[in-house]
C-alpha positions as CSV (number, residue, x, y, z in Angstrom):
1,X,22.4,235.7,184.2
2,X,25.1,234.5,186.5
3,X,24.7,237.5,188.9
4,X,20.9,237.8,188.4
5,X,20.2,234.5,190.3
6,X,22.4,235.6,193.2
7,X,20.7,239.1,193.5
8,X,17.3,237.4,193.1
9,X,18.1,235.0,196.1
10,X,18.9,238.0,198.4
11,X,15.9,239.9,197.0
12,X,13.5,237.0,197.6
13,X,14.9,235.5,200.8
14,X,16.8,238.4,202.4
15,X,20.5,239.0,203.1
16,X,22.5,237.1,205.8
17,X,26.0,235.9,206.4
18,X,25.6,232.5,204.8
19,X,27.6,231.8,201.7
20,X,25.7,231.9,198.3
21,X,27.2,229.4,195.7
22,X,26.6,229.4,192.0
23,X,26.2,226.4,189.8
24,X,25.5,225.8,186.1
25,X,24.2,223.0,184.0
26,X,23.9,222.9,180.2
27,X,21.1,221.8,177.9
28,X,22.0,219.0,175.5
29,X,21.3,218.0,171.9
30,X,21.5,214.4,170.5
31,X,23.3,214.6,167.2
32,X,22.3,211.1,166.1
33,X,20.9,208.0,167.8
34,X,17.2,208.6,168.6
35,X,14.9,206.4,170.6
36,X,17.8,203.9,170.9
37,X,18.6,204.8,174.6
38,X,15.8,202.8,176.2
39,X,16.5,200.0,173.8
40,X,20.0,199.5,175.1
41,X,21.7,201.1,172.2
42,X,24.2,203.9,171.3
43,X,23.4,207.6,171.5
44,X,25.7,210.5,170.5
45,X,24.8,213.7,172.4
46,X,26.7,216.8,173.3
47,X,26.3,219.5,176.0
48,X,25.2,222.9,174.6
49,X,26.7,226.2,175.5
50,X,23.4,227.5,177.1
51,X,21.7,226.0,180.1
52,X,20.5,226.7,183.8
53,X,22.1,228.8,186.5
54,X,21.3,228.2,190.1
55,X,22.3,230.2,193.3
56,X,22.0,228.2,196.5
57,X,22.3,229.1,200.2
58,X,22.1,226.7,203.1
59,X,19.5,227.0,205.9
60,X,19.5,225.6,209.4
61,X,16.1,224.0,209.2
62,X,14.3,221.5,207.0
63,X,12.7,224.1,204.7
64,X,13.5,224.4,201.0
65,X,12.6,227.6,199.1
66,X,12.7,227.4,195.3
67,X,12.1,230.1,192.7
68,X,12.8,230.6,189.1
69,X,13.4,233.8,187.2
70,X,11.7,232.1,184.2
71,X,8.4,231.5,186.0
72,X,6.2,233.3,188.4
73,X,5.8,230.3,190.7
74,X,7.7,230.1,194.0
75,X,7.6,227.0,196.1
76,X,8.2,226.3,199.7
77,X,8.6,222.6,200.8
78,X,9.7,220.7,203.9
79,X,12.3,218.0,203.5
80,X,10.2,215.7,205.7
81,X,7.2,216.0,203.2
82,X,8.4,215.8,199.6
83,X,5.6,214.7,197.4
84,X,4.7,215.2,193.8
85,X,2.3,218.2,193.4
86,X,1.0,219.1,190.1
87,X,0.6,222.7,191.1
88,X,4.4,222.9,191.7
89,X,5.0,222.5,188.0
90,X,8.7,222.9,187.2
91,X,9.7,222.6,190.9
92,X,8.7,218.9,190.9
93,X,12.0,218.2,188.9
94,X,14.4,219.6,191.7
95,X,12.0,218.2,194.4
96,X,12.3,214.7,192.8
97,X,16.1,214.9,193.0
98,X,15.8,215.8,196.7
99,X,13.5,212.9,197.4
100,X,15.7,210.4,195.6
101,X,18.8,211.6,197.5
102,X,17.0,211.2,200.7
103,X,15.8,207.7,199.7
104,X,19.4,206.8,199.1
105,X,20.2,207.8,202.7
106,X,21.9,211.1,202.1
107,X,21.4,213.7,204.7
108,X,21.2,217.5,204.2
109,X,19.4,220.5,205.6
110,X,17.1,223.0,204.0
111,X,18.3,225.7,201.6
112,X,17.1,228.5,199.3
113,X,17.7,228.1,195.6
114,X,17.0,230.4,192.6
115,X,17.1,229.1,189.1
116,X,17.4,230.8,185.7
117,X,17.9,229.2,182.4
118,X,17.9,230.0,178.7
119,X,17.0,226.6,177.4
120,X,13.8,226.9,175.5
121,X,11.1,225.2,177.6
122,X,9.4,222.2,175.9
123,X,11.9,222.3,173.0
124,X,13.4,218.9,173.7
125,X,16.8,220.2,174.6
126,X,16.6,218.9,178.2
127,X,15.6,221.7,180.3
128,X,14.3,219.1,182.8
129,X,17.6,217.2,183.0
130,X,19.5,220.5,183.2
131,X,17.5,221.6,186.3
132,X,17.8,218.1,187.9
133,X,21.6,218.1,187.4
134,X,22.1,221.7,188.6
135,X,20.2,220.8,191.7
136,X,21.9,217.5,192.3
137,X,25.4,219.0,191.7
138,X,24.7,221.9,193.9
139,X,23.4,219.9,196.8
140,X,26.2,217.4,196.5
141,X,28.8,220.1,196.7
142,X,27.2,222.4,199.2
143,X,26.4,219.5,201.7
144,X,29.7,217.5,200.9
145,X,27.6,214.4,200.0
146,X,30.6,213.1,197.9
147,X,28.5,211.4,195.3
148,X,30.4,210.5,192.2
149,X,29.2,212.1,189.0
150,X,27.8,209.0,187.2
151,X,25.8,208.0,190.3
152,X,24.4,211.5,190.3
153,X,23.4,211.2,186.7
154,X,21.6,208.0,187.6
155,X,19.8,209.4,190.5
156,X,18.6,212.4,188.4
157,X,17.2,209.8,185.9
158,X,15.5,208.0,188.7
159,X,13.9,211.1,190.0
160,X,12.4,211.9,186.5
161,X,11.2,208.2,186.2
162,X,9.8,207.7,189.7
163,X,8.9,211.2,191.1
164,X,7.8,213.0,187.9
165,X,6.6,209.9,186.1
166,X,8.4,210.4,182.8
167,X,9.9,207.1,181.5
168,X,13.0,208.7,180.1
169,X,16.2,206.9,179.4
170,X,19.7,207.9,180.8
171,X,21.0,210.0,177.8
172,X,19.6,213.4,178.9
173,X,21.1,213.4,182.3
174,X,24.3,211.8,181.2
175,X,24.9,214.3,178.5
176,X,24.2,217.3,180.8
177,X,26.3,215.8,183.7
178,X,29.2,214.4,181.7
179,X,29.4,216.9,178.8
180,X,32.9,218.1,177.6
181,X,33.6,221.2,175.6
182,X,34.0,220.6,171.9
183,X,33.3,216.9,172.2
184,X,30.3,214.6,171.8
185,X,29.8,211.6,173.9
186,X,29.3,208.1,172.5
187,X,27.3,206.4,175.1
188,X,26.1,202.8,175.4
189,X,22.8,203.3,177.2
190,X,22.5,199.9,179.0
191,X,26.1,199.7,180.3
192,X,27.0,203.5,180.4
193,X,30.3,202.7,178.7
194,X,31.2,206.1,177.1
195,X,34.0,207.8,175.2
196,X,34.5,211.4,174.1
197,X,34.7,212.1,170.4
198,X,36.2,215.4,169.2
199,X,33.6,217.5,167.3
200,X,35.7,219.4,164.8
201,X,33.3,221.5,162.8
202,X,35.8,223.6,160.9
203,X,33.8,225.9,158.7
204,X,30.4,224.7,160.0
205,X,27.9,225.5,162.8
206,X,25.4,223.5,164.7
207,X,22.0,225.1,164.3
208,X,19.1,224.0,166.5
209,X,15.6,225.0,165.1
210,X,12.7,225.0,167.5
211,X,9.3,224.2,165.8
212,X,7.7,226.2,168.7
213,X,5.1,223.5,168.8
214,X,4.8,222.8,172.5
215,X,5.1,219.2,173.6
216,X,6.1,217.4,176.8
217,X,7.3,213.8,176.9
218,X,4.4,213.1,179.3
219,X,1.9,214.1,176.6
220,X,3.7,212.5,173.7
221,X,3.4,208.9,172.5
222,X,6.9,208.2,174.1
223,X,5.6,205.5,176.4
224,X,3.6,203.9,173.5
225,X,6.7,203.6,171.4
226,X,8.7,202.2,174.3
227,X,6.1,199.4,174.8
228,X,5.9,198.7,171.0
229,X,9.7,198.1,171.1
230,X,9.3,195.7,174.1
231,X,6.7,193.7,172.2
232,X,8.8,193.6,169.1
233,X,11.8,192.4,171.1
234,X,9.8,189.7,172.8
235,X,8.9,188.1,169.4
236,X,12.5,188.3,168.2
237,X,13.8,186.7,171.4
238,X,12.1,183.5,170.4
239,X,15.1,183.1,168.0
240,X,17.8,185.4,169.3
241,X,19.4,185.3,172.7
242,X,19.4,189.1,173.2
243,X,18.5,191.5,176.1
244,X,17.5,194.4,173.9
245,X,16.8,195.4,170.3
246,X,20.1,197.2,169.9
247,X,22.0,193.8,170.3
248,X,20.5,192.7,167.0
249,X,22.4,193.3,163.7
250,X,20.6,194.4,160.6
251,X,21.4,191.0,159.1
252,X,19.9,189.2,162.0
253,X,16.8,191.4,161.8
254,X,16.4,190.7,158.1
255,X,16.5,187.0,158.8
256,X,14.0,186.9,161.7
257,X,11.8,189.9,161.2
258,X,8.9,187.7,160.1
259,X,8.7,186.4,163.7
260,X,7.1,189.8,164.5
261,X,3.5,189.4,163.2
262,X,2.6,193.1,163.3
263,X,4.0,195.4,160.6
264,X,4.0,198.5,162.9
265,X,6.0,196.6,165.5
266,X,8.4,195.4,162.7
267,X,9.0,199.1,161.7
268,X,9.6,200.2,165.2
269,X,12.2,197.5,165.6
270,X,13.8,198.2,162.2
271,X,14.3,201.9,163.2
272,X,16.0,201.0,166.5
273,X,18.3,198.5,164.9
274,X,19.4,200.6,161.9
275,X,19.7,203.8,164.0
276,X,22.1,202.0,166.3
277,X,24.3,201.2,163.4
278,X,24.0,204.7,162.1
279,X,25.5,206.1,165.4
280,X,28.6,203.9,165.0
281,X,28.9,204.9,161.4
282,X,28.6,208.6,162.4
283,X,31.4,208.3,165.0
284,X,33.6,206.7,162.3
285,X,32.8,209.5,159.8
286,X,33.8,212.1,162.5
287,X,37.0,210.2,163.3
288,X,37.7,210.1,159.5
289,X,37.0,213.9,159.3
290,X,34.2,213.1,156.9
291,X,31.6,215.7,157.9
292,X,29.7,215.1,154.6
293,X,29.2,211.4,155.5
294,X,28.1,212.5,159.1
295,X,25.5,214.8,157.5
296,X,24.1,212.0,155.3
297,X,23.7,209.8,158.3
298,X,21.7,212.5,160.0
299,X,19.4,212.7,157.0
300,X,18.9,208.9,157.0
301,X,18.1,209.0,160.7
302,X,15.4,211.6,160.2
303,X,13.8,209.5,157.4
304,X,13.8,206.5,159.7
305,X,12.2,208.4,162.5
306,X,9.6,209.8,160.1
307,X,8.8,206.5,158.2
308,X,9.6,203.7,160.6
309,X,9.2,205.2,164.1
310,X,6.6,207.7,163.1
311,X,7.5,210.4,165.7
312,X,8.3,213.5,163.4
313,X,5.0,215.3,162.3
314,X,4.6,218.0,159.8
315,X,6.4,220.7,161.8
316,X,9.7,218.7,162.0
317,X,9.4,217.4,158.5
318,X,9.0,220.8,157.2
319,X,12.0,222.2,159.0
320,X,14.2,219.4,157.6
321,X,12.8,219.6,154.1
322,X,13.4,223.4,154.0
323,X,16.8,223.1,155.5
324,X,17.9,220.4,153.0
325,X,17.0,222.6,150.0
326,X,19.9,225.0,150.9
327,X,23.3,224.3,149.5
328,X,25.2,225.0,152.7
329,X,23.3,222.4,154.8
330,X,25.0,219.0,155.0
331,X,22.7,217.3,157.5
332,X,19.5,218.0,159.2
333,X,17.3,215.7,161.4
334,X,14.7,215.9,164.2
335,X,16.3,215.6,167.7
336,X,14.7,214.6,171.0
337,X,11.6,212.6,171.5
338,X,9.7,214.1,168.5
339,X,6.1,215.3,168.0
340,X,7.4,218.9,168.0
341,X,10.6,220.1,169.6
342,X,13.6,220.7,167.5
343,X,15.7,219.9,164.6
344,X,19.6,219.9,164.6
345,X,21.4,220.9,161.4
346,X,25.0,221.2,160.3
347,X,25.4,224.3,158.3
348,X,28.3,226.1,156.5
349,X,29.2,229.3,158.4
350,X,28.7,231.4,155.4
351,X,25.2,230.0,154.8
352,X,23.9,230.5,158.5
353,X,22.2,233.8,157.7
354,X,20.4,232.4,154.7
355,X,19.4,229.4,156.6
356,X,17.8,231.5,159.3
357,X,16.0,233.8,156.7
358,X,14.8,231.1,154.3
359,X,13.9,228.4,156.7
360,X,12.1,230.9,159.0
361,X,10.1,232.4,156.0
362,X,9.2,229.0,154.4
363,X,8.3,227.4,157.7
364,X,6.1,230.3,158.7
365,X,4.3,230.2,155.3
366,X,3.5,226.5,155.6
367,X,2.9,226.1,159.3
368,X,1.4,229.4,160.2
369,X,3.8,230.5,163.0
370,X,7.6,231.2,163.3
371,X,10.3,228.7,164.3
372,X,13.2,229.9,166.5
373,X,16.8,229.2,165.3
374,X,19.7,228.9,167.9
375,X,23.4,229.0,166.8
376,X,25.1,226.9,169.4
377,X,28.5,225.7,170.5
378,X,29.4,222.5,172.3
379,X,29.8,223.3,176.0
380,X,30.9,221.8,179.4
381,X,28.9,219.7,181.7
382,X,27.4,220.6,185.0
383,X,29.6,222.1,187.7
384,X,30.2,225.1,190.1
385,X,31.0,228.5,188.8
386,X,33.3,230.6,190.9
387,X,32.4,234.3,190.9
């Protein structure tokens, strides 16, 4: 894959003397802490060991040529006319990054860029953040823009919010841009305070199972949930001097929950407040080398996402139920926005084959089509690859 994008760039756009540089950006999975990010809470993602490669070569004009080996679409744009175009599909993500960089006053010329990734598209493993970060890091390095990494992460989030129109939180871009091998990141979404927590999974593997039900954040009820949280917060703020739901303790919520007149809004707030606590408990469990406790918290997280936040659906619930029937599985939960996408499970190494066989068979029987299981490691964040 590394060399394929370089060869493709020369095949699509011809050979010349300009240097071709190669960049990589991972996918990410959130181990626990779902729908807390836009509520100012803690999340606990890690970078994966698969992602997006990009080969890039400078031009002397204002034209940008984009191609992907994953899709037929090739796009040509002018840096003086960067606008969202629905027909440009995936290319709107890198275009958005370029537009935001321009709006921030950064100056760069045109270029050719070819992408190839092995993140399942639409699975909720952040293929969009991965292509944004690989573009941003490549342009930053190739044109010597000297933007520090956390600012780049914020600019990529801004591109997705303002250019593509997906109201995502910061977690995806942060995990992709700041990932560290064999570590997860404890991230406070509103302040971007973060720390790395060693992920020592001796004897266990992380398995990601894709429901193969296509869903995009744009089509999901993501924005609806976000607005429900804001409404619940506005009621609780009558008694509590807080900026977001994640500042509220479970005890405070129990005391003041009756201020929220609508049961649905109460459930949404309850999920966020309890999930935020679960993240901190999960980090403690890892630091105590108590993987069993970590797995139990993952299961509690899924139940809360199913019952209080109502973002799972039969596909995700079936995957979790079937996984937890197996002895070698200590934790399983939906990950990502929900309504399809993936589950993340922690599975004993000697139970991995049984997991793939049994979960695939039982899910197919119940849902009517097969899931896909990925055995993953915890990888590095975005950067240049020397070849």
